[in-house]
SETI-104928 format. One record per residue (C-alpha): residue in three letters; z, y, x. Coordinates in steps of 0.02 Angstrom, whole numbers, padded with zeros to 5 digits, always signed. Layout:
ALAZYX;...
% end
This chain:
MET+00232+00690-00955;ARG+00256+00548-01079;THR+00071+00509-01067;ALA+00078+00513-00877;LEU+00225+00392-00876;ILE+00132+00272-00991;LEU-00023+00279-00881;LEU+00083+00255-00725;PHE+00157+00100-00805;LEU-00017+00036-00848;LEU-00075+00069-00670;ALA+00070-00035-00603;LEU+00038-00170-00733;GLY-00147-00176-00688;ALA-00103-00198-00505;ILE-00011-00361-00539;PRO-00168-00472-00543;GLY-00226-00383-00386;SER-00070-00443-00296;ILE-00073-00620-00368;LEU-00258-00664-00361;PRO-00361-00657-00199;GLN-00466-00500-00186;ASN-00642-00485-00116;VAL-00594-00324-00027;VAL-00461-00420+00071;SER-00534-00594+00097;VAL-00699-00659+00030;ASP-00652-00830+00099;GLU-00497-00844-00010;VAL-00597-00793-00163;ALA-00728-00925-00124;SER-00590-01052-00102;TYR-00518-01003-00272;PHE-00688-01030-00352;GLN-00695-01204-00275;GLU-00521-01249-00337;ASN-00543-01173-00510;PRO-00727-01189-00554;GLU-00699-01160-00741;LEU-00569-01021-00736;ALA-00635-00918-00591;PRO-00799-00860-00674;TRP-00701-00795-00824;LEU-00580-00701-00711;ASP-00728-00630-00617;ARG-00802-00562-00778;PHE-00649-00451-00798;TYR-00657-00395-00614;LEU-00493-00482-00575;PHE-00554-00520-00399;ASP-00597-00335-00376;VAL-00453-00257-00472;PHE-00439-00094-00377;SER-00625-00054-00389;SER-00645-00114-00569;PRO-00702+00005-00706;TRP-00544-00020-00810;TYR-00428+00014-00663;GLY-00530+00167-00616;ALA-00517+00231-00796;ILE-00327+00218-00792;TYR-00327+00303-00622;LEU-00436+00447-00684;LEU-00335+00471-00844;LEU-00174+00474-00743;PHE-00246+00609-00631;VAL-00299+00715-00779;SER-00132+00690-00864;LEU-00033+00738-00709;ALA-00141+00891-00681;GLY-00119+00945-00862;CYS+00069+00925-00845;VAL+00105+00991-00671;ILE-00009+01142-00656;PRO+00063+01234-00810;ARG+00238+01183-00753;ALA+00207+01255-00581;MET+00148+01419-00658;VAL+00303+01429-00768;HIS+00414+01396-00618;ALA+00326+01531-00516;LYS+00364+01656-00655;ALA+00545+01597-00664;VAL+00569+01623-00478;ARG+00510+01804-00491;ALA+00608+01839-00651;ARG+00781+01922-00656;PRO+00933+01810-00683;VAL+00973+01789-00867;ALA+01082+01918-00953;THR+01269+01885-00962;PRO+01318+01794-01123;ARG+01428+01889-01244;ASN+01562+01754-01252;LEU+01595+01679-01081;GLY+01736+01575-01150;ARG+01612+01447-01215;MET+01553+01399-01041;PRO+01608+01232-00962;TYR+01708+01330-00833;VAL+01797+01497-00861;ALA+01936+01584-00764;ARG+02025+01750-00801;PHE+02139+01857-00695;GLY+02194+02037-00677;THR+02180+02154-00527;ASP+02218+02333-00480;ALA+02041+02354-00408;THR+01915+02452-00509;PRO+01780+02359-00611;ASP+01644+02422-00493;THR+01741+02359-00343;ALA+01769+02191-00428;LEU+01583+02169-00461;GLU+01537+02225-00286;GLN+01656+02098-00211;ALA+01588+01966-00329;ARG+01413+02001-00263;LYS+01476+01971-00085;VAL+01565+01810-00135;LEU+01408+01748-00220;LYS+01306+01759-00060;GLY+01159+01639-00075;TYR+01147+01670-00263;ARG+01016+01784-00336;THR+01114+01919-00426;GLU+01080+02053-00556;ARG+01197+02187-00628;TYR+01203+02203-00816;GLY+01322+02344-00864;ASP+01501+02283-00840;SER+01446+02109-00781;LEU+01356+02020-00642;SER+01236+01875-00672;ALA+01199+01755-00529;GLU+01088+01601-00511;THR+01050+01475-00374;GLY+00967+01305-00356;TYR+00787+01357-00391;LEU+00731+01232-00260;ARG+00771+01089-00379;GLU+00627+01133-00493;ALA+00521+01179-00341;GLY+00554+01003-00274;ASN+00505+00930-00441;VAL+00342+01028-00441;LEU+00310+00984-00259;PHE+00336+00799-00296;HIS+00208+00797-00436;LEU+00084+00907-00343;ALA+00100+00788-00195;LEU+00062+00643-00312;LEU-00096+00734-00365;GLY-00139+00762-00183;LEU-00109+00578-00147;LEU-00224+00527-00289;LEU-00357+00647-00224;ALA-00340+00580-00047;LEU-00355+00400-00105;ALA-00507+00445-00209;ALA-00587+00537-00062;GLY-00556+00387+00050;SER-00637+00275-00079;PHE-00789+00387-00097;PHE-00820+00424+00087;GLY-00748+00270+00174;TYR-00786+00085+00171;ARG-00706-00086+00190;GLY-00794-00236+00261;ASN-00749-00417+00293;MET-00817-00527+00430;LEU-00785-00698+00501;ILE-00802-00726+00689;VAL-00794-00894+00777;GLU-00720-00902+00951;GLY-00853-00854+01076;ASP-00956-00755+00951;GLY-00972-00568+00929;PHE-00994-00434+00798;ALA-01092-00272+00791;ASN-01038-00138+00667;THR-01199-00138+00566;LEU-01224-00172+00382;PRO-01307-00345+00402;SER-01165-00407+00513;TYR-01036-00403+00372;ASP-01001-00553+00262;ALA-00948-00432+00125;ILE-00942-00243+00125;TYR-00883-00114+00000;PRO-00950+00058+00046;GLY-00896+00215-00046;HIS-01017+00299-00164;TRP-01053+00436-00036;THR-01045+00328+00120;ASP-01199+00330+00231;THR-01217+00149+00285;ASP-01342+00202+00419;GLU-01210+00305+00509;PHE-01080+00172+00549;ALA-00984+00190+00712;PRO-01093+00093+00837;PHE-00957-00016+00914;THR-00973-00199+00959;MET-00838-00330+00976;HIS-00827-00505+01051;LEU-00693-00635+01010;ASP-00642-00705+01178;ASP-00496-00813+01123;PHE-00384-00845+00975;GLU-00216-00932+00967;ALA-00112-00973+00815;THR+00064-01039+00836;PHE+00164-01128+00702;ILE+00345-01177+00679;GLN+00358-01360+00727;ASP+00533-01410+00673;GLY+00651-01389+00526;ASP+00620-01341+00346;LEU+00496-01206+00398;ARG+00384-01328+00492;GLY+00203-01279+00472;GLN+00231-01095+00436;ALA+00134-00973+00543;GLU+00233-00894+00684;ALA+00102-00784+00767;TYR-00084-00748+00767;VAL-00157-00673+00926;ALA-00340-00634+00958;ASP-00404-00568+01124;VAL-00560-00463+01100;THR-00678-00365+01209;TYR-00762-00212+01132;THR-00873-00065+01173;GLU-00872+00098+01077;GLU-01060+00119+01092;PRO-01209+00019+01158;GLY-01202+00014+01347;GLY-01027+00088+01348;GLU-00878+00033+01450;GLU-00804-00135+01399;LYS-00623-00128+01346;THR-00500-00263+01295;HIS-00376-00268+01152;ARG-00249-00395+01091;LEU-00273-00404+00903;GLU-00120-00455+00803;VAL-00062-00442+00623;ASN-00019-00258+00588;HIS-00085-00209+00760;PRO-00267-00163+00723;LEU-00404-00112+00841;SER-00448+00071+00817;VAL-00624+00123+00867;ASP-00704+00291+00825;GLY-00605+00312+00664;VAL-00624+00130+00610;GLN-00476+00011+00604;VAL-00509-00176+00624;TYR-00369-00284+00553;LEU-00334-00468+00582;LEU-00317-00552+00412;GLY-00313-00738+00447;HIS-00393-00883+00533;GLY-00463-01057+00507;TYR-00555-01198+00592;ALA-00738-01219+00631;PRO-00780-01401+00673;ARG-00929-01416+00790;PHE-01070-01538+00752;GLU-01228-01601+00834;VAL-01364-01669+00720;HIS-01512-01772+00779;ASN-01661-01808+00667;ALA-01743-01977+00639;GLU-01840-01959+00802;GLY-01681-01926+00900;ASP-01716-01741+00929;LEU-01570-01619+00928;VAL-01598-01506+00778;PHE-01424-01432+00752;ASP-01282-01388+00871;GLN-01152-01262+00816;ALA-00978-01235+00745;VAL-00966-01220+00556;PRO-00822-01125+00475;PHE-00723-01228+00348;LEU-00613-01145+00217;HIS-00434-01207+00208;ARG-00362-01262+00042;GLU-00183-01216+00086;THR-00093-01133+00230;MET+00039-01268+00256;THR-00080-01404+00316;TYR-00248-01314+00336;ALA-00343-01458+00258;SER-00514-01376+00245;ASP-00679-01397+00154;GLY-00850-01348+00215;VAL-01035-01387+00216;VAL-01163-01415+00354;LYS-01342-01366+00314;VAL-01483-01429+00425;PRO-01648-01364+00357;ASP-01753-01382+00517;THR-01762-01569+00546;GLY-01949-01588+00561;GLY-01943-01689+00400;GLU-01829-01693+00249;GLU-01685-01570+00253;LEU-01508-01634+00280;GLY-01345-01574+00206;PHE-01165-01627+00229;VAL-01009-01593+00126;GLY-00856-01614+00236;VAL-00667-01617+00236;PHE-00578-01568+00397;LEU-00398-01620+00434;PRO-00322-01532+00586;THR-00179-01657+00602;ALA-00237-01815+00513;ASP-00109-01942+00460;GLU-00083-02074+00326;GLY-00004-02014+00165;ALA+00126-02100+00056;GLU-00007-02195-00041;GLY-00115-02237+00109;GLU-00233-02089+00089;LEU-00284-01980+00235;VAL-00197-01811+00236;SER-00158-01669+00355;THR+00027-01651+00396;TYR+00025-01498+00508;PRO-00086-01343+00521;GLY-00109-01356+00709;ALA-00259-01455+00774;GLU-00158-01599+00850;ASN-00261-01744+00781;PRO-00421-01670+00709;LYS-00529-01782+00603;VAL-00670-01756+00479;THR-00755-01852+00339;LEU-00929-01812+00275;ASP-01042-01847+00127;ALA-01226-01841+00177;TYR-01376-01785+00072;ARG-01562-01782+00104;GLY-01693-01680+00013;ASP-01717-01497-00036;LEU-01571-01383+00009;GLY-01643-01243-00099;MET-01631-01120+00044;VAL-01769-01012-00034;ASP-01644-00946-00162;PRO-01487-00847-00116;GLN-01335-00960-00105;SER-01161-00967-00032;VAL-01144-01031+00146;TYR-00990-01127+00087;GLN-01080-01224-00050;ILE-01226-01344-00053;GLN-01347-01374-00196;THR-01368-01562-00215;GLN-01467-01571-00378;ASN-01631-01594-00281;MET-01556-01706-00147;GLU-01525-01891-00124;GLY-01352-01951-00076;LEU-01345-02051+00085;GLY-01164-02105+00072;GLU-00995-02066+00148;SER-00954-02067+00331;PRO-00808-02158+00411;VAL-00662-02052+00468;MET-00728-01967+00625;ALA-00625-01909+00772;VAL-00688-01788+00904;GLY-00832-01866+01001;GLU-00878-01996+00869;THR-01053-02013+00795;TRP-01108-02069+00622;GLU-01280-02150+00613;LEU-01352-02097+00447;PRO-01418-02231+00326;ASP-01604-02261+00309;GLU-01630-02204+00489;ALA-01615-02023+00433;GLY-01536-01971+00598;SER-01358-01950+00659;ILE-01217-01824+00663;THR-01083-01808+00798;PHE-00915-01721+00782;THR-00910-01637+00952;GLY-00755-01527+00942;VAL-00654-01394+00853;GLN-00658-01206+00872;GLU-00557-01077+00780;TYR-00617-00925+00686;VAL-00535-00764+00628;THR-00563-00663+00471;LEU-00561-00476+00501;GLN-00569-00322+00394;SER-00651-00162+00453;ASN-00582-00007+00368;ARG-00639+00172+00383;ASP-00537+00298+00284;GLY-00545+00479+00339;ALA-00416+00527+00208;ARG-00274+00428+00287;VAL-00191+00582+00364;PRO-00201+00686+00203;ALA-00135+00537+00106;LEU+00011+00517+00227;THR+00046+00704+00218;ALA+00046+00699+00028;ALA+00160+00548+00025;THR+00281+00634+00145;LEU+00284+00790+00037;ALA+00316+00683-00116;VAL+00469+00607-00031;VAL+00530+00781+00021;GLY+00508+00845-00156;LEU+00601+00696-00227;ILE+00747+00720-00106;VAL+00758+00904-00152;THR+00754+00861-00337;LEU+00895+00735-00318;PHE+01013+00836-00208;VAL+00991+01020-00256;ARG+01105+01077-00399;PRO+01051+01227-00503;ARG+01202+01333-00555;ARG+01236+01497-00645;VAL+01388+01609-00625;TRP+01435+01763-00726;VAL+01571+01888-00681;ARG+01629+02020-00807;ALA+01750+02157-00755;THR+01826+02271-00889;GLU+01970+02395-00889;ASP+02121+02350-00996;GLU+02230+02473-01092;ASP+02360+02468-00955;GLY+02233+02529-00827;ARG+02214+02364-00735;THR+02046+02274-00721;ARG+02024+02111-00812;VAL+01903+01993-00722;GLU+01821+01848-00814;LEU+01718+01721-00716;ALA+01615+01584-00800;GLY+01508+01446-00722;LEU+01373+01332-00789;GLY+01296+01187-00694;LYS+01126+01132-00758;THR+01161+00955-00700;GLU+01311+00847-00740;VAL+01393+00846-00568;ALA+01579+00826-00543;GLY+01579+00952-00400;ASN+01517+01097-00506;ASN+01687+01151-00573;ALA+01766+01129-00402;GLU+01638+01249-00330;PHE+01666+01375-00470;HIS+01854+01366-00441;GLU+01827+01401-00256;ILE+01722+01554-00300;THR+01860+01615-00414;THR+01992+01592-00279;ARG+01889+01684-00148;LEU+01851+01827-00267;ALA+02035+01844-00317;GLY+02086+01845-00133;ARG+01962+01984-00091;LEU+02019+02090-00239;ARG+02203+02062-00193;SER+02172+02132-00019;GLU+02079+02279-00095;SER+02218+02324-00218;THR+02378+02302-00115;ASP+02441+02292+00063;ASP+02540+02136+00019;PRO+02414+01991+00007;THR+02545+01881-00073;SER+02585+02000-00215;PRO+02571+01904-00380;THR+02448+02020-00468;GLU+02339+01890-00554;GLU+02346+01765-00694;SER+02211+01638-00733;THR+02160+01512-00864;THR+02019+01386-00851;ARG+01923+01273-00968;GLY+01844+01105-00929;SER+01903+00990-00791;ASP+01996+01132-00700;ARG+02104+01183-00849;
% end
């Protein structure tokens, strides 16, 4: 158990970077943005899988060791408890006076009658007769709850592992007006389980009809997101019936066992590029990654490889609500697109598109810089130097980042978690107790009854319960031994808090 606690602490400690740093499994865009902001630190963090904490080898090792440790602890404990449940209550101690609670009184009833009445009073206790005494126990559910809690934790770990092996998570970015098909090439990033068949994905399709983000406009919270709402149309299979769904945070779209969650959004400025001959060679919206969520100032690149001549590339900064800063610089003061403007740096040459590269970065080592554009509002055109062509900022669209998640072990995991809570509640509120009653005949012919109680947990109510048992037993024996229920035929002494 000590080893399991240490490993559980390490598991929680290892999860800290997973909650602080952006994770690829949640948002590839945020990870890419972190690389842009921290070009020296990010590669080192990536070497230690700190952007993929929960699928890293070191986190998996802790997870596996915790599972083995819990199994080695709980399974033997469960077997011991099963034997204890079937075993007889423990024999009555020789000296009951050493117990935390003890009461003594005399009665005219016989010893056998006293013990028989004690068995009736101790209804709900498991009892066993040992000669002139009765041994009783209750509260076995406490240890059963403890075992259930730990077995449920094992079940939860197994369910999470099964979901990881057989399920998958995928991230995608969709611009307004575009669609998505649930196939492997459609994902921007995907993390299939080791035993996931990527050829057997649920064949649904989805189209982003409209997206609206609202922000708080006044007060100290100005600029904070208030609501994200995406209206989508989807089909469960090719040629199937079209259905609509309003996608919101924590309100995913569920299709054929796959949940699609709305993670975030951003802006995709739209550009038209004409080559040196005046031909239109590029016309589309390009997603830009925001630097921060309070202003949504965003960075992005535009790659135009098909110009009929030398390739063109642009590195841009998008400001959804452009305004002049305190030192005269151009900044964004609000995340909503109230005054969208963009600035660009142009390059001409070889984009290096033959080699794999990020869509959010541009390789400029084999390119010639053409200069910096003026600040461009929607509808404005920048004529490139050296008659290299022109680029027009034609508008702004929004995009959403989504996560597709298939986990067939969700129900078993929820069941295991529920059982763990039930086991914990039982462990906290059930009190194991033991009661012994000894009845012996004195020299004067009367029966001397001695009752002792032991609570296995330090609970103030234990002695009060034992005193109630004593009172009920004495009342029963009084009615057995005399017609006058008020006849003073008993004397009692107690130890502990009821002395």
